C-alpha positions in Angstrom: 123.8 79.3 54.4 123.3 82.5 52.7 127.5 83.6 51.1 128.8 87.2 52.8 127.7 89.3 49.5 123.9 88.0 49.8 124.1 88.7 53.9 124.9 91.6 52.7 122.5 92.6 50.0 119.7 90.8 52.8 120.7 93.6 55.2 120.3 96.5 52.8 117.6 95.6 51.4 116.1 95.5 55.1 117.5 98.6 56.4 117.2 101.0 52.7 115.7 103.8 54.7 118.5 103.8 56.3 122.1 106.1 55.6 124.9 103.1 54.8 128.0 103.7 57.7 131.6 104.7 55.9 134.5 105.2 57.0 135.3 109.2 57.3 138.7 110.4 56.4 139.4 113.9 58.0 141.7 116.5 57.0 143.1 118.2 59.8 143.9 121.5 58.2 140.4 121.8 57.0 137.7 120.0 58.5 135.2 121.0 56.6 136.4 119.2 53.1 136.0 115.7 54.9 134.4 113.6 52.4 133.4 110.2 53.6 134.8 107.1 52.0 132.6 103.4 52.3 134.6 100.3 52.3 133.6 97.6 50.0 130.9 95.2 51.5 132.9 92.3 51.1 135.9 93.7 53.1 133.8 95.2 55.8 132.1 92.3 56.6 135.5 90.1 56.6 136.3 92.9 59.2 133.6 92.5 61.6 133.4 88.7 61.5 137.2 88.8 62.9 136.4 91.3 65.7 135.9 89.8 69.5 132.4 89.3 70.8 132.2 92.6 73.4 133.3 94.8 69.9 130.8 93.1 67.8 127.8 94.1 70.7 129.5 97.4 71.1 128.7 97.9 67.3 125.6 97.0 67.0 124.7 100.7 68.1 126.3 102.2 65.3 123.2 102.7 62.9 120.4 100.6 62.5 121.7 98.3 59.3 124.8 97.3 61.5 122.5 96.4 64.4 120.6 93.9 61.9 123.9 92.9 60.2 125.4 92.0 63.3 121.9 90.5 65.0 121.3 88.2 62.0 121.3 84.3 62.5 123.4 84.4 58.9 126.2 87.0 60.7 125.9 84.1 63.7 126.7 81.4 62.1 129.5 82.8 59.8 131.1 84.0 63.1 130.4 80.9 64.7 133.0 79.2 61.8 135.4 81.4 61.9 136.3 81.5 65.4 136.0 77.5 65.4 139.1 77.4 62.9 141.1 80.5 64.5 143.7 79.8 67.0 142.7 81.2 70.3 143.8 80.4 73.9 141.6 78.4 76.2 139.1 79.9 78.5 137.0 77.8 81.2 133.9 78.9 83.1 134.5 78.5 86.6 131.6 78.5 89.1 132.9 80.2 92.5 131.1 81.2 95.8 130.4 84.3 96.9 130.6 85.6 100.6 126.8 85.8 100.6 124.7 82.4 101.4 122.6 82.7 98.3 124.3 84.1 95.6 126.8 82.3 93.2 129.4 84.0 90.7 130.4 82.8 87.3 134.3 83.7 86.1 136.1 83.3 83.3 139.7 82.4 83.5 142.6 81.9 81.0 145.2 79.3 82.9 147.4 78.8 80.1 147.8 82.6 79.7 150.7 84.3 80.5 149.3 85.6 83.2 146.1 84.6 84.8 143.1 86.7 83.7 139.8 85.8 86.1 137.1 87.7 84.3 133.6 88.0 86.1 131.3 87.0 83.9 127.2 87.1 86.0 126.7 86.4 89.3 123.4 84.1 90.3 121.3 85.4 92.8 119.4 83.1 94.9 122.0 80.3 94.1 123.3 78.8 97.2 126.9 79.4 97.1 128.0 76.0 97.0 125.0 74.1 95.0 125.3 75.4 91.6 127.1 73.0 88.9 127.8 73.0 85.0 125.3 70.4 83.4 127.5 70.7 79.7 130.9 71.4 80.0 131.0 71.3 76.1 129.4 74.7 74.9 126.7 73.0 72.7 126.4 75.7 69.9 127.3 78.8 71.8 125.3 77.6 75.0 126.3 76.2 78.5 123.4 74.9 80.8 123.9 75.4 84.5 121.7 73.9 87.5 121.0 75.1 90.8 120.2 71.7 93.1 119.2 73.8 95.8 116.2 75.7 94.4 116.3 73.7 92.0 116.5 76.0 88.6 118.1 75.7 85.7 120.1 78.9 83.5 121.0 78.8 80.3 124.4 81.0 79.5 126.3 82.3 76.9 129.5 82.7 78.7 131.2 85.2 75.6 128.4 87.4 75.3 127.5 87.4 79.0 123.7 86.7 78.4 122.2 84.2 81.0 118.3 83.4 81.4 116.5 81.2 84.2 114.5 78.8 83.3 110.7 78.2 83.9 110.5 76.5 87.7 109.7 73.2 88.6 105.9 72.7 88.5 105.7 69.3 90.8 107.8 67.5 93.2 109.6 64.5 91.6 111.5 61.6 92.7 114.3 62.2 90.2 115.4 64.5 87.3 118.1 64.5 85.1 118.4 67.6 81.9 121.2 68.3 79.3 121.0 70.8 76.8 121.1 69.9 72.8 120.2 71.7 69.6 118.0 71.4 66.8 119.6 71.3 63.2 117.1 71.6 61.5 115.0 74.0 63.3 118.4 75.8 64.1 117.2 76.1 67.9 118.6 74.9 71.0 116.2 72.4 73.7 116.4 71.9 77.1 115.7 68.1 77.5 114.3 66.5 80.8 114.1 63.2 81.9 112.0 63.0 84.5 111.1 60.0 86.7 107.6 60.8 89.4 105.9 57.9 91.0 107.6 55.6 89.2 106.6 56.8 85.5 109.5 57.9 83.3 108.3 61.4 81.7 110.3 63.3 79.4 109.7 67.2 78.8 111.4 69.4 76.4 111.8 73.2 76.9 112.4 75.8 73.9 114.2 78.9 74.7 112.6 82.2 74.7 109.0 79.7 75.7 107.7 80.2 79.4 106.9 76.7 80.3 107.8 72.9 79.7 106.3 70.9 77.4 105.7 66.7 76.8 108.3 65.5 74.5 106.7 65.1 70.7 107.0 61.1 71.7 107.3 59.4 75.2 109.8 56.5 76.1 108.2 53.8 74.8 107.4 51.0 77.1 110.3 48.9 76.3 112.9 51.7 77.3 111.2 52.4 80.6 113.5 49.8 82.3 116.8 51.3 81.0 115.2 55.5 81.4 114.7 54.5 85.0 117.7 53.1 85.1 120.2 56.1 83.9 118.0 58.4 85.8 119.6 56.6 88.9 122.7 56.3 87.2 122.5 60.2 86.5 121.5 60.7 90.2 124.1 58.5 92.1 127.0 60.1 90.2 125.9 63.0 89.7 126.5 63.1 86.1 124.6 64.5 82.9 123.7 63.7 79.5 126.0 64.1 76.5 124.9 66.0 73.1 126.6 64.5 70.1 125.4 63.9 66.5 122.3 66.0 67.1 121.8 62.6 70.1 121.2 63.5 73.9 122.6 60.8 75.9 122.5 59.0 79.3 125.1 56.3 80.6 122.8 53.4 82.1 123.4 52.1 85.4 125.4 48.4 84.9 123.1 46.5 87.9 120.4 46.9 85.8 121.9 45.6 82.6 121.3 41.5 83.3 119.3 41.1 79.8 120.6 40.9 76.4 121.3 42.5 74.4 123.4 44.6 76.7 122.5 48.3 76.6 125.0 50.8 77.4 123.3 54.4 76.9 119.7 56.2 75.8 119.9 58.2 73.4 117.5 60.9 72.8 117.2 62.4 69.3 116.5 66.2 69.5 115.3 66.5 66.0 112.6 64.0 66.6 112.3 63.9 69.7 112.4 60.1 69.8 114.3 57.6 72.5 116.4 54.7 71.0 119.4 52.5 72.9 122.9 51.7 72.2 124.6 48.6 72.8 127.8 48.4 75.2 131.8 48.0 74.5 132.7 44.8 74.0 134.9 45.1 77.6 131.3 45.6 79.4 130.1 48.2 81.9 131.6 47.7 85.4 129.6 48.5 88.7 130.6 51.4 91.4 128.0 50.1 94.1 125.5 48.0 94.1 122.3 48.2 96.1 121.5 45.0 98.4 118.1 44.2 97.3 119.3 44.0 93.8 122.3 41.7 94.9 120.1 39.1 97.0 117.2 38.7 93.9 120.2 37.1 92.1 120.4 40.2 89.6 123.9 40.1 89.3 125.9 37.3 87.6 129.4 36.5 87.1 128.9 36.0 83.2 128.0 39.8 83.1 130.2 41.2 85.5 133.3 38.9 86.3 135.9 40.6 87.2 133.6 42.7 90.2 134.2 40.5 93.2 137.9 41.3 93.3 137.2 44.5 93.6 136.8 47.9 91.9 138.5 47.5 89.0 137.2 50.8 86.6 134.4 53.1 86.0 132.6 54.8 83.2 131.2 57.8 81.7 130.8 59.6 78.8 132.0 62.7 76.6 132.7 64.4 73.6 136.2 63.9 72.3 136.7 65.6 68.3 132.5 65.9 68.3 132.3 62.2 68.4 130.6 60.2 71.6 133.2 58.7 73.5 132.8 56.5 77.0 135.8 56.8 79.4 136.8 53.5 81.3 138.5 54.6 84.7 141.2 52.2 84.9 143.6 53.9 87.8 143.3 51.2 90.2 143.9 48.1 87.3 146.9 46.4 89.0 148.4 45.9 85.7 148.5 50.1 84.6 146.7 53.1 85.9 145.1 54.6 82.4 142.6 56.3 81.3 140.6 54.7 78.4 138.8 56.8 75.9 136.4 54.7 73.6 134.5 56.2 70.4 131.2 55.3 69.4 131.5 54.5 65.2 128.2 52.8 64.7 124.6 53.5 66.7 122.9 50.6 64.9 125.4 47.7 65.6 126.9 49.6 68.8 130.5 49.2 67.5 133.4 51.1 69.6 137.2 51.6 69.5 139.8 52.6 71.3 140.9 55.9 70.7 143.3 57.7 73.6 144.5 55.4 76.4 145.9 58.2 78.8 149.3 56.6 81.0 148.7 58.0 84.7 151.6 55.5 85.9 154.2 58.3 85.5 154.9 60.9 87.3 152.7 63.8 84.8 149.7 61.3 85.7 150.1 61.6 89.9 147.8 64.1 90.4 145.1 62.1 88.6 145.7 59.0 89.9 144.5 60.1 93.6 141.0 62.0 93.3 138.2 60.1 93.8 136.4 61.4 90.6 138.2 61.8 88.0 136.2 63.2 84.6 137.3 63.4 81.1 135.3 66.7 79.8 136.6 66.9 76.3 137.8 69.1 73.6 135.7 72.1 71.5 137.5 71.6 68.5 139.0 68.4 66.9 142.3 67.4 67.2 142.9 70.0 70.4 143.8 69.2 74.0 141.2 66.9 75.9 140.5 68.5 79.5 140.1 66.9 82.4 138.6 67.6 85.6 139.3 65.6 89.2 137.8 66.3 92.3 139.4 65.1 95.6 137.9 65.0 99.2 139.9 66.4 101.6 138.4 66.7 104.9 134.9 67.0 106.1 133.1 69.2 103.7 135.9 70.1 101.9 137.3 69.1 98.3 140.3 69.8 96.3 139.1 70.4 92.5 141.5 70.6 89.8 141.3 71.1 85.8 144.6 68.7 83.5 145.1 69.0 80.1 146.4 66.3 78.3 147.7 66.7 74.7 146.7 63.7 72.3 149.8 64.6 70.2 152.5 63.8 72.9 150.9 62.3 75.9 151.8 65.1 77.9 149.5 65.6 81.0 150.0 68.9 82.7 147.5 70.8 85.6 146.3 74.2 84.8 144.0 75.2 87.7 143.7 74.4 91.2 140.6 75.6 93.6 139.6 74.0 97.1 136.1 74.9 98.1 133.3 73.6 100.3 130.4 71.3 99.7 127.6 70.2 101.7 124.5 68.0 100.4 121.8 66.1 102.2 123.1 63.2 100.6 126.0 61.6 99.5 126.7 62.1 96.2 129.8 63.6 95.1 130.3 67.0 94.4 129.0 68.5 90.5 131.2 69.7 87.8 132.0 73.3 88.2 133.9 73.6 85.7 133.7 74.0 81.6 134.9 75.5 78.1 133.8 78.6 76.8 133.3 79.0 73.3 133.3 82.2 71.3 129.8 82.7 70.2 126.9 85.3 69.6 123.9 83.0 70.2 121.2 84.4 72.0 119.8 82.7 75.2 116.0 84.1 74.4 114.6 85.6 77.5 111.3 84.4 78.9 108.3 86.3 78.0 108.9 86.9 81.8 111.8 88.3 81.6 110.9 90.7 79.2 107.9 91.8 80.5 110.0 92.6 82.9 112.9 94.6 81.4 110.2 96.5 79.9 110.3 100.8 80.6 106.4 100.7 82.2 107.7 97.5 83.9 110.8 99.4 85.7 109.1 102.7 86.5 106.1 99.8 88.1 108.9 98.3 90.2 110.3 101.6 91.3 106.8 102.6 92.2 106.0 99.9 94.6 109.6 98.8 95.8 108.3 102.7 97.3 105.6 101.7 99.4 104.6 100.1 102.3 104.3 96.3 102.0 101.0 96.3 103.0 100.1 98.4 100.4 102.5 96.9 98.2 100.5 93.7 98.5 97.2 95.1 97.8 98.6 96.3 94.7 98.5 92.5 93.2 94.4 93.2 92.5 95.2 95.9 90.3 96.5 93.6 86.9 97.6 90.0 86.4 101.3 92.3 85.3 101.4 93.5 88.6 100.4 90.2 90.7 103.5 88.2 88.5 105.8 91.2 89.0 104.6 91.6 93.0 104.7 87.7 93.4 108.1 87.6 91.5 111.3 85.7 93.5 113.5 88.9 91.9 110.9 91.3 93.3 110.2 90.1 96.8 113.9 90.0 97.1 114.7 93.6 95.6 111.6 95.0 97.8 113.4 93.2 101.3 117.0 94.8 100.2 115.5 97.6 99.1 113.9 98.9 102.3 116.2 97.3 104.9 119.6 98.5 103.2 120.0 100.8 106.3 120.1 97.8 108.4 118.9 100.0 111.5 117.2 97.7 113.9 112.7 97.7 113.5 110.9 97.0 116.3 107.3 95.7 116.8 105.0 95.5 119.2 103.0 92.8 119.8 99.4 92.8 121.3 96.3 90.3 121.4 94.5 89.6 118.2 90.7 90.1 117.7 88.4 87.3 116.9 90.5 84.3 115.3 93.6 86.3 114.8 96.5 85.7 117.1 98.2 88.6 117.8 98.2 92.5 116.6 100.8 94.5 115.8 102.4 98.2 116.5 105.6 99.7 115.1 107.6 101.0 118.2 108.3 104.2 116.6 104.6 105.2 116.1 103.6 103.9 119.7 105.8 106.2 121.0 105.0 109.0 119.0 101.1 109.6 118.6 99.0 109.7 121.9 97.2 106.0 122.1 93.8 105.5 123.6 93.1 102.0 123.0 95.0 98.3 123.6 94.3 94.9 124.0 97.1 93.3 126.4 98.2 89.5 125.9 96.5 86.9 128.3 99.7 84.4 128.0 103.4 84.1 127.7 104.7 84.7 124.3 108.3 84.6 122.5 109.2 85.8 119.7 112.4 84.9 117.1 114.3 87.7 115.4 113.3 88.0 111.5 114.5 85.1 109.1 114.5 85.4 105.5 111.3 88.0 105.7 108.9 85.8 108.7 109.3 86.2 112.1 108.1 83.1 114.5 106.3 83.8 117.8 105.1 80.7 120.1 102.9 80.1 123.1 103.5 77.2 125.1 100.6 75.2 122.5 101.0 76.5 119.4 103.7 78.3 117.2 102.8 81.3 114.5 104.6 82.1 111.5 103.7 85.5 110.9 105.0 88.5 108.8 104.0 91.9 110.7 104.0 93.6 107.9 101.5 91.9 104.8 99.6 89.8 107.8 100.5 87.1 106.9 100.5 84.1 109.2 100.2 80.5 109.7 99.9 78.5 112.8 101.2 75.1 113.9 100.4 73.4 116.3 103.2 71.9 119.4 103.9 68.6 119.7 101.9 66.9 122.7 104.6 65.5 125.1 104.6 62.1 125.1 102.5 59.4 127.4 104.3 56.3 127.6 107.0 56.8 128.9 107.8 56.1 132.8 106.4 57.6 135.8 109.8 59.5 136.7 110.1 60.6 133.5 106.9 63.3 134.7 109.8 65.1 136.7 110.4 68.2 134.4 112.1 71.2 135.7 109.4 74.1 135.2 110.9 76.4 132.8 112.3 79.4 134.7 110.3 82.8 134.7 111.5 85.4 132.6 110.7 86.9 129.3 112.5 84.3 127.1 111.0 80.9 127.6 107.6 79.8 126.7 106.6 75.8 128.5 109.6 73.5 128.7 110.1 73.5 124.8 112.5 76.1 122.7 111.7 76.6 119.8 113.7 78.6 116.6 112.9 79.6 112.9 115.8 78.7 110.2 115.6 78.5 106.2 115.5 75.1 104.5 117.6 76.1 101.1 116.3 72.6 99.6 113.0 73.3 99.8 113.1 77.0 99.6 110.8 77.1 103.0 110.9 77.8 106.5 111.3 75.5 108.9 110.3 75.8 112.5 112.4 73.4 114.8 110.8 72.3 118.5 113.2 70.9 121.2 111.0 69.2 124.0 112.1 67.8 127.0 109.7 64.7 128.5 112.9 64.4 131.1 114.8 67.0 132.9 115.5 65.9 136.3 118.5 68.2 137.3 119.2 66.1 140.8 120.1 63.2 138.4 121.3 64.9 135.6 119.0 63.1 133.3 116.9 64.2 130.4 114.9 62.6 127.6 114.8 65.6 124.5 113.2 65.1 122.1 113.6 67.2 118.4 110.6 68.3 115.9 111.3 69.8 112.1 107.7 71.5 110.5 108.4 72.8 106.8 106.4 75.9 106.6 105.1 75.1 103.3 103.5 71.1 103.8 100.3 70.6 105.0 101.8 67.3 105.9 103.0 66.4 109.7 106.2 67.6 111.3 108.8 65.3 110.0 110.7 63.0 112.8 112.0 60.5 110.9 115.6 60.8 110.0 116.0 63.3 113.0 119.3 63.1 114.2 119.3 63.3 118.4 120.7 66.7 119.9 124.3 65.1 120.8 123.8 67.7 123.9 120.9 69.1 126.0 120.2 72.6 125.9 119.1 75.5 127.9 116.2 77.3 127.8 116.9 80.0 126.0 116.2 80.6 122.6 118.7 79.4 120.0 120.2 82.0 117.0 120.2 81.6 113.3 123.0 82.7 111.5 123.5 82.1 107.4 121.1 78.8 107.8 122.4 77.3 110.9 121.3 77.4 114.2 122.5 77.4 117.5 122.0 76.8 121.1 123.3 76.6 124.2 124.2 73.6 126.0 122.7 72.6 129.7 125.6 71.8 132.0 123.6 70.6 134.4 122.4 68.1 132.7 124.1 64.9 130.7 127.2 63.7 131.4 129.4 67.1 130.4 130.0 69.8 133.0 131.1 72.3 130.7 129.0 74.3 128.7 129.6 74.1 124.8 127.0 75.2 121.7 124.8 73.1 119.6 124.6 73.6 115.9 122.2 72.5 113.9 122.4 72.9 109.8 119.0 72.4 107.9 120.9 71.8 104.4 122.7 68.8 105.5 120.1 67.5 108.5 123.1 67.3 111.2 124.1 68.6 114.6 127.4 69.7 115.7 129.3 70.7 118.4 131.6 74.0 118.8 133.4 75.2 121.5 133.1 78.2 123.7 135.4 80.9 124.9 137.0 79.2 128.0 135.4 81.9 130.6 132.2 80.3 129.2 132.5 77.0 128.7 134.0 76.5 132.8 130.8 76.1 134.7 130.2 75.0 138.4 126.9 74.5 140.4 128.1 77.5 142.8 128.3 79.2 139.3 125.4 82.0 139.1 126.5 83.1 135.6 124.1 82.6 132.8 125.0 82.1 129.1 123.0 82.3 126.0 124.0 83.0 122.2 122.3 85.8 120.0 123.1 86.9 116.5 124.6 90.3 116.0 126.0 91.9 113.0 125.2 88.5 111.2 127.5 86.8 113.7 127.3 84.1 116.2 127.5 85.8 120.0 127.6 83.7 122.7 126.7 86.1 125.5 127.9 85.6 129.3 125.9 87.6 132.2 127.7 88.2 135.4 124.7 89.1 138.1 127.3 89.7 140.6 129.3 92.1 138.3 126.3 93.4 136.7 127.5 92.9 133.1 127.8 91.3 130.1 130.7 90.3 128.2 129.8 89.1 124.3 132.0 87.1 122.2 132.1 87.1 118.2 132.8 84.2 116.1 134.7 85.2 113.2 136.7 82.9 110.9 136.9 80.0 113.1 138.1 81.8 116.4 136.5 83.7 119.5 137.4 87.1 120.3 135.7 89.8 122.8 133.6 92.3 120.9 131.6 94.0 123.7 131.5 94.9 127.2 128.1 95.6 129.0 128.1 97.5 132.4 124.4 98.0 133.7 125.7 98.6 137.5 124.7 102.2 137.2 121.2 101.1 135.7 118.8 99.3 138.2 116.2 99.0 135.5 118.5 96.0 133.8 119.9 94.2 136.6 121.1 91.2 136.0 120.2 89.9 139.3 116.6 90.2 138.5 116.7 90.5 135.1 117.7 88.3 131.9 118.7 91.0 129.6 119.5 90.1 125.6 121.3 92.5 123.1 119.3 92.6 120.6 121.0 94.0 117.8 123.8 96.9 117.1 122.9 100.4 115.7 125.1 100.4 112.3 125.0 104.3 112.2 126.3 105.1 116.1 127.2 101.3 117.2 124.7 101.4 120.0 123.6 98.1 121.3 119.8 97.1 121.7 118.8 95.5 124.6 115.4 93.7 125.9 114.4 92.6 129.2 110.8 92.0 128.4 109.7 94.6 130.6 112.5 97.1 129.0 114.0 97.9 125.4 117.1 100.4 125.4 119.9 101.4 123.3 123.1 101.3 125.3 125.9 103.4 124.7 129.5 101.4 125.0 131.3 104.9 124.9 129.2 106.7 127.6 127.8 103.8 129.6 124.3 105.0 129.5 120.9 103.4 128.9 118.7 105.3 126.8 115.1 103.0 127.5 113.0 103.2 124.0 110.1 101.6 125.7 109.2 100.1 129.1 106.1 98.1 130.7 105.5 101.3 132.9 104.1 103.4 130.0 101.7 100.8 129.7 100.5 100.5 133.3 100.4 104.3 133.9 99.3 105.4 130.7 95.8 107.4 130.6 95.4 106.6 127.6 96.4 103.0 125.8 98.8 102.7 122.2 96.1 101.5 119.3 97.3 98.2 117.7 96.9 97.9 114.3 95.4 94.2 113.4 96.4 92.4 110.4 92.4 91.3 109.0 92.9 87.4 107.4 95.0 84.5 106.8 95.0 85.5 103.3 97.6 89.1 102.1 95.6 89.2 98.9 92.1 89.6 100.2 93.1 92.8 102.5 90.8 95.7 101.8 92.8 98.3 104.3 94.1 101.3 102.1 96.8 102.6 105.3 97.3 100.2 107.5 98.2 102.8 110.1 94.9 104.9 109.7 92.9 105.5 113.1 89.9 105.7 111.2 89.7 102.1 110.0 86.4 100.4 111.1 87.2 97.5 113.0 91.1 98.0 113.7 90.8 99.6 116.8 91.2 97.3 119.9 90.0 98.0 123.1 90.5 96.1 126.4 88.4 93.3 126.5 85.3 93.4 129.2 87.3 89.8 130.3 90.4 91.6 131.3 90.2 92.9 134.9 92.9 95.3 136.0 94.0 93.2 138.1 95.3 91.4 134.8 96.2 94.2 133.5 98.6 95.9 136.7 100.6 92.0 136.7 103.5 93.2 134.9 105.4 91.2 137.1 103.9 87.9 136.5 104.8 85.3 133.9 103.8 86.6 130.6 104.0 90.7 129.5 101.0 92.1 128.2 103.2 93.6 125.5 106.2 92.2 123.6 108.9 94.0 121.5 110.1 92.1 118.2 113.0 92.9 115.7 111.1 92.5 111.9 112.4 93.7 108.1 110.1 94.9 105.8 109.2 92.1 103.5 106.8 90.8 100.9 107.7 87.0 102.3 104.9 84.8 102.1 103.4 81.2 101.5 100.7 80.3 99.3 97.5 78.7 100.7 97.6 75.8 98.6 100.8 73.8 99.2 103.5 73.0 96.3 106.6 71.3 96.0 109.1 74.5 95.8 108.5 77.5 97.0 109.2 80.2 94.7 111.2 83.0 95.6 
């Protein structure tokens, strides 16, 4: 390492052509006589090394010589050494959920200061608010590794400089994986090491910050340690723990139920510099078991010789930590009848496997009460030798609510103190405990090294290109993929798709598309309603089958017929077709009594279909409920639920799908923030009251929500209908009273129902509830008018004037001398479109005329089971799925 003088001289040589920056002393009486005075280089360096991180980042803009000096590796090393010896207050990194469903905030917290000062460091977009955890609670040479277990994605950040980068995505599906952050002292660079298990094969991959892909480790997992590595992955996944970095190696704790052979291996070690694996023997007290799989116990793999105390009940659990820069193992003895303690054992010799008891934290007193009750206690460690040890705990309160606390332990005095306490919600498909959401912050100038893609997107030309593409229609933006590879990567990047959707839909005004019949092998054609109304139409292709459609869900719509479901992006032409499940034939003969679906614009066959988005796989899911038996007289029913992941080439998944707790009515569900909601059918089953059935795809679980009392009450003589919709991002329950010809809209906010709107339609016979099912579609945020849809008509209801302005009517289709021109989306792949203007009437092949098979009586039959044109709410989006299915969707 260079000294201060050599370092300054080196920086001077690099910027010899640049004038030196000195301190100028100004005389107020005669400013023209000001003479620049330069401080000695050694003094200037000592001043700069003691500046806060924020000031150093600003001083890089003073001049080129300062920018070169303050960005050099030598300066960063000297600054880190001085910072580690200086007395500074404790700072915690806290991962906190946001109000949005798909973003997470990261804060800096000073719990031991005179007043708590939380500062927002950065926000992780596309990261679900309860899924991000801290993998390296102790910073590794200034950097911290975060992990989003829903996407999944790794983030490398420097909390001091607020710099963060997202690592390259997973290339393929993995059975299990565990990653940690280490530092190569030889090459002076960080490495992210990932241990993976794919189809029983254990491999190791390494990512170096600044590169664009993962690479295999220099030496793979040796055959003699494959079983140990598999056990380490099992322990990391079951207990939600990550490897610890100490003494130049990453360490995984091995699951105890795989340690039935001598010598007992407790830790799998990976040298970050050599990229080789070794093992470390267990301490003399021996590892204990938290949970044992039944097949392993039945096979005789567990013996009392190794775990003599396990059969008396759980006595302890172990996890790894780093204290005073040394690898330690924490032994949890809180349930020990001889005393509630936490033992911290330090590893003395790697080769011999010698351990020594370094700390014994007594929890039997009053101060240790907050650490005796939690289900999970994790010793984070400390950043500097001799400092207080940080301990995190998590207590499961009720349902998915957890109370998480941070404590400090003073080794010199033995004092325990709770410094932070938060309550948050955690949801997961499996039963694993929630990950760690706290970490320590180290003052460091270590760069995170952006990936090549991030650097490319940050260039001025890329920024200008992005601004241009954001202002193009979706079809034109997709066609721009053919310009060059850089544009292709930009348009298909997750960040751009998200920004494009926000930019195009920032006004949040409802947009309506009319659905018509497609040509050839295509299912449907589309035309924006405002275009259809504004121009004189000449040709149209009318639908010849019953069609219903969903609201947009993450940029895509679901269009359903009696036999098929179509996933569409009406703006780009992307679509996929999924066949509905055929009814079971092995049911008894009485099961054929299926009540025919009531004829209105929002039912199709005897199925109820909704579209949701799975945050775990990052893909849309079609949720289809179908009745094999529905008998209103006997109140018997047989309801099945089928899930189909839209980016999967396989069949619909039916195993592990729970049975809906209540029968659902014929109205389509409402999608709100990752959940689907149905109104129950009070004419079936045991319950004679209405309730709302919800389904959370992330937890794969159904729940029942109570309705407002006026909607929950039902009897056989009642003619009122009830259903659920989404309005302004909130779940709403609708009660339609055909006698009063009114709609009562109730909103569910903060867990409480409240009446939001009352829609009176008595003066508008075209929207009569006695002959139509009228559904509130959306609310215009500018004038608060409510968009109503009856299938035959679409109108805007003014709640103040109680008037309806009709925007679209089927009478226009029937009585118009010239029909509307519908744009046909050509091709199933959006990147093969070749049309320059999606709405140009001169395009050949894009005009649809009435087919010869459509006779006039079919066109005039507007009161039949289907409608010739169907309105659909949509949003401008570039969402799509590749032709070849991948393990994860990258948007």
